[in-house]
Steps between C-alpha positions, in 0.01 A plus 500: 500500500621855427395634841272771355141499626190480282448874511831574330434239231157639438636859465757380247228326295296819496799704384563260211139533391512885484353656182742573212616851422270733312490450124681743282315686232648538157426746226140544390376344178448795267170497313359193681400655828133475582426197281318210668741229615810719453695626798727799491765344720742214445531262791848369568595233749829415659600170338768439761232425757310174486122465468304631791379214717161516667509594860483188715270497796655406832455137596246440773678189621834681509346781706371254757844483664511872585424556865432131556715487814280747692191308388640173621582649839148638527350155429728340759399755764128448427529121521407308812747311714455164324508664162813698590675177589400350166614808313831496681554137405424574134689829473818338374315326217303815422825691467630221279233581241703806400838326498696557177561127467211322330565176686465681830172659387366162392594330828340782693169461314502125553565540873225757534257275318587208727478710815169669418313234305684172546405212732384440761251776411709811457447830671168612638286714265547810716876446509503438125306823453747691718800365309367514145330837536799630695873474441476211252265670253735740322801265464270221383325719242834629379598141427227491232747704290808305605745420216497132602190321377520249784480780756197646322340158494557437874368845590185441294451161662534646850239767423261246345520274807485773763228725362198271564608453867525872582215645709522840324637439151393845381793651691751382239297600192627862477854363473440179307257608226714789365800267502309241298386773262861603450613145423217378277271800459656654193573383148746354452514369858819547700482138614669304217423148622169343397507274806539798730224693324276198546596477868415868550171451314417204724595709805259768392221263401502261794669606825443870449165572332358159581561550870360852487189373323441238769549756776267740320230236469524428871531860621250689286522832318696688768762229507520508120562875498781469756663202326550664162520881510402679180843661461648152440266418213704679224824301554302181548299546179816596307665180621202289398481658153866424433461145626202450271717615210782261591561240227522219759159326519525404868570861593186605312293244690640618835429860405140409408463343845635818656249714310216276617618532861533876461145527364361303793725666759342844517164513667181606320531849644808555288304448177690450180867570460592848378469518123870586442590177680213289366552568132862369484400188692207435266721554195762257631239237585323526164833450328553184706161369383659428162791301644578167343477312832147425608587522870627855452180593320291346776695680774473832315124452458455428869707805596303718262177365646615599846570855381159524334324384815688759707383770263552592137407814305246433228718657233799283595279194504363575156823609333762276660357201685226372270703510175774304675284229659264443206751285301521264799149381414665301217803393703610141440525435875158407648605617847564853373166517321320378810683755714423778252126434495499466878682832540272676254192376686654605831579846363137524395380416852431127504624474862331809636187453714167627364495787750828680566602563859739782580692747294722237344206291392344805340824602331555149366140475380526829315822391334350166400194675358724728293716210381214264411430631146870468421539155654178340378640399156794333672275311742273384218802355320552269797163338430639353176841393627641165394506365857166399644595588857594853392166544325311378804692721741462810281128437463458480878696825547289681241183381668637631830568843346152525352339384823693760700399779265140382499513466884345155488623143564716348232271355232519178304429437136134533411307201379425472133150593383281210397576377151868595513778240531708483817819586310447786260704514178803721543473500880830347599611406851449646763157598371272214596200716426391858472722734710362660811297819469744712700794400284303559180415851618863563592628401155213655308582835657835486319380301197545768235854567610579129516363431154679793343829401662478134396393578143786746462755252634373231262684694229836492679807361324605248764301180541519510881318834513236379255441185705461708814256731320292205379491355851393834645231542235362153572463558872361850445228360273415232756440764767360758260217286360238718329679823593733441204226588251608865444845381388386175332588607140850601606546181701392276212731683262793452736417133549486445125866598483594315818364159394737509202803585712819306434529417869280207603449641849355825366268315262383257768406773747342703219270210415423473871395866488271423207341215695442729797323751278290226342365370830457841666328691220188414297566424131304804389786718625800327345357326193468816282853607591651157431309464173609845385864420572475173309324648198727803471651551158867545415631269767743215459464135583674542835259774606199293395636203687542708814146636464374142466686401817323779688158406362563131565601570860192714558275228361677238711425688821150617399320190641631596846334840475175556684349641180304262279527443128474821301351430158626825349853429620472147362394621157775763495765247597391247236488766229847625594656155504337412165633809327648424157834661572553307821397166349724549197798586718437194718520252209804664344823295504657738752189536713571222748507724807188688395321172425590362840358802683191509279423140591548583868257791467241278327533234768457754778204655319323162487586440865359838602182493290403138568177400325455864403772449240226374267425863414840532331567132432497536124751786507729313735473180297591686183801653674625168636472303178796661316710484818421130530591445135838665543560294810405172332711572193801537724589825325509692826842637575628275775768751587231742616388271781593727788676748267260784558739632764372481849150554372470143373613363833276757666182390331429416856152399410575131528775269601579434133400677181184336357488351152234577244371143523467534878311830470264347240432209732442747785253696286321183394470376859365837611236487226407141582668330206686171528803618302629785292367330186152556640550874455504441124147362520399810696670776303661335196237533228434869546866579550608318183222665300622844607859414417422342162327814375840655444680191367587682178727731702661225702876480533705270717496766775136605463303469827210337316721226361672441834168471682345275235798266491512475879125440515523209254792349688328522838163368388390141539337275243147632549611864501708444186192375313322823595794719405597326176233651270621846600872424494517306172421789260774713655746210470403438137551864417847501656604174334376601155660844499868446428566873540396507867745545783737200472534480876122485531473212250772304677340565839168374365654174378683458827174558686332227294778256582453575871122462474533167319746371758270583794320184608221699667382612155527159329125438490427829323697436179290208374172680569323730259786473254733723703808298412412469133439872470828570672697275262324609184480876556794586726775238482475398135538854359814549705654187340484644149850568374604863466841648451668668794613435853176611661279254303756230579466574872120495463516160329713363783254634761203355309676163477560513876130555568398230253753255641362567848147436379601170341721383786229571759232348269261792537307411180350166390654326200195572282527879556873488430444302181242753386747783566781315325293444181288817446227401253131430490555124484555330833840344550356149545319527168809630330695201621269265304497674165771288337615637163377854572744548791777675306273771357347564838843522659604769256193704584564466872863603465389807311237571765780508759390233748669476838700196393645680201572814703691310768686307227598829344665604829720190480694683228544815712818667389556749784535294814574129555290518816195572289572199277546278803176626659316455168616137483386445858160662430452301180579177683239580766244590233563171318480302821165656589317552170720312253293180485198712398682679220502369142823362358494764228543767769783310667704395198627851409675517836763244398742731312497762777564246773781327309656839431506571877718191543768703324447809721801686636368461857524160660204585724284562194613170346405311814159673509448427130568129563226494765260681266583259220422212735156649577442561129582135419264381772218692327579375145585135566167316483427222745521141383220390268398848385750537216805720481451874496870564430650364180792258519711739293444773755591260778827407331586864441431584865703204624797587278500861619480404865775238464728780387418713809563206730866560420478855650786612722256613770393201702166653598406562138601146404292356784194707401522400133552137600180508704303642206645233265405228748143628485506476122668156512233365732228601252682432171770240581520362147601836358738598778688175571691475170617857534609443859695185405673683218599777739632247748711339230654837416597537869435870507227535761514419864438129536291538815253733329479274194442209732197680643366561149545133399335391823204726419478339155491153655235614746298627205491154347792504258775240568804382307 
């Protein structure tokens, strides 16, 4: 040490911080004087001197040593005899606290700790008070700034252990709190060690403020005032603010605990903290609410809650507290959300009694009444939390608030009126029924503000804010009930956007809002608005889909409403859903999402109307038919299942999106029909007549064509007989006009193939000539050869329908024979005419009979698939009606069939072999009736087929071999020599030739 006292050092520091000499002025700037921003003097500084340092304030801890000797003597003189003996025994160690050697200082602290607090019980509380508040206080506090960290640590530990045992701990606060403020109450803190800063924070949170809080709770307001004088609040609050800003998370938590103790320490008579002290604390706590550690956020919320309960200005609550705590409603930690909703309810007065008692009760009640409009949105969010326990607890707290304000016992949920289900649509847990009257009145008083706030926040950028807004809107509508009517158009418009939100949570709660409106309001209020939104022009598919989701949700919840069926609303809904623009968009290739929601709306409409749906049954049936047709065709875009954003998932009207077939069955059951086909008997004839009036304007996308085609497909056998006279002329007109829409002609032929394949319509084709008319006037004209790709596609489609008819045997053989040979002479009579057969065959070929038309398709030059299908169709025709046809009609088929054996497609060659086999079965007469095929023709056929048995394709060779075996069985004498000659040449496969020779022997020809 230099030997100079602190006064000399302090005078020297002041002299060094004296102001610099006055600045020298240079020459004036000629011509620039008086201009803004221009000075007339040049400032010069002495560069030899360094930068001026800020004046340092004297250290409080360093000043504690001045005059300490006199103070120590005064404490010793005031002590009692026992205490004086204890002080005398500790004086050496107390003096050692100021020893220059750090080891000596450390040993002194350890000895003092053992003597005062160690076993077997330490010093008595009064003796501890006399020592710690006397000569030990200043040296011990000065150790908080000791250069040795271990000494600082031991001093902090001694204070932490001794403070709770002191009878009058407030005596050390004027010395200790400013020292703590000096060490950790400024930024950056003077204490460099994180561990020491944490130890000081724990000292302040537990032994210091915690002990004072306990003493205050036991001693009342007067004790609280004496424990913590107001002049000590500024250094204490400064220390807490710096600790809350410390980057170490544990220090933040300890500081939050200290703030909570401070808020509960002062009695109610103190009121709130002074605003200059309260605002920095609130700012530091709100910053900690965004900390990454959930425990820090929870501690900060609890500390902030304690400050609010002590007293908080309304402006500070509105501008600082609420914006900071509102994001915690979406916190990922359930404990924080539960604490937030509990704090918000407590701030609003959930724990206050109905009648306040005393000034504090009145002050708290007034504050809660002022805070309630601000806190109500936050409390309502707790009713839709993810955790069931949080929802239940928040609901109970809200009921307590409303009961206190209404000055009546806490109410329970009201029972549902008669006719309403126990669980209303959209009423999620904890709403087991209608909310209590007091709570409804409480929320309805703020309903306009709540609705405006939630609708505005539904347009926020972040999904979390939009989810919170949708949750708030849902609960507000539950409590608002019919009071929402003045804002109903705005609410429905906002929900139309919300149900199409990209976030599934927003869409789900938005559909819940729609359900709440549907069960709380009569349809006469919302149906015109929903219909207007759906029928609005210049809106895209996504907007229409969202409008359908809203209408579907309203219809889904309408049965839960106390209002009965409204016929005007029913008519308006059916007319809106059946609009031409909506129906056309639903059956478009990219209308999967719209179609799904339209079906949901139709299903909910039937569910709501019940038997009353008969008033609009025809409209609804006409709307569902094209949707069912698209669904059955499988042309619906599978990628759109659930691709309508969250709106598709939020259809919310049912567990799964209904299909058109399911809705038709639902409609039929509601109208008392056994199946959906029964609706065709009820509405089909009149509906088809209306559609067929415009058949000249039909295209493949025309609503009339779509409805007619779906009606024919859905109908049963009896209904088809009633519809056929009306449908056939339109089909004939389409088939005969080769200039009509090609897609329409192909769709017609595809429809016929589907109708012919349907077993439920099998009985209708043989009655009243339906099948014959179909073949003669619709299918046969399409088989006529015309140049071009479109006629080729039409021929293939007509062959498909004809092949289906023949394979399913929809027509008797006699009707097929009559269609195959179009003339006035019956086919059976023609078969017995003998020498006149050839002339008659020429006439029939010119007349274009079905047999000749199908045979002409065998030579199709565009597609091998058409040739293959023609061979298959011809084989079926020969199998069914061939025995009734005259040989003169069958003989001309031979060149075409043999030519197909040389086709470039192996599949066609195989099909031609099967057709040739059927043709031979028709021409080869049974035994005893005389040959109908000349021997020369048999030899020519056998020679040609023997050549094809040598084909490189095994399947072709097998097929030709089977046909030759058929011929060998009937004409063995003509075939066997040719087969033997081929075997001698050793060209063909011996196994196939062996089958042919075996067939010859079976036919009666042996070697």
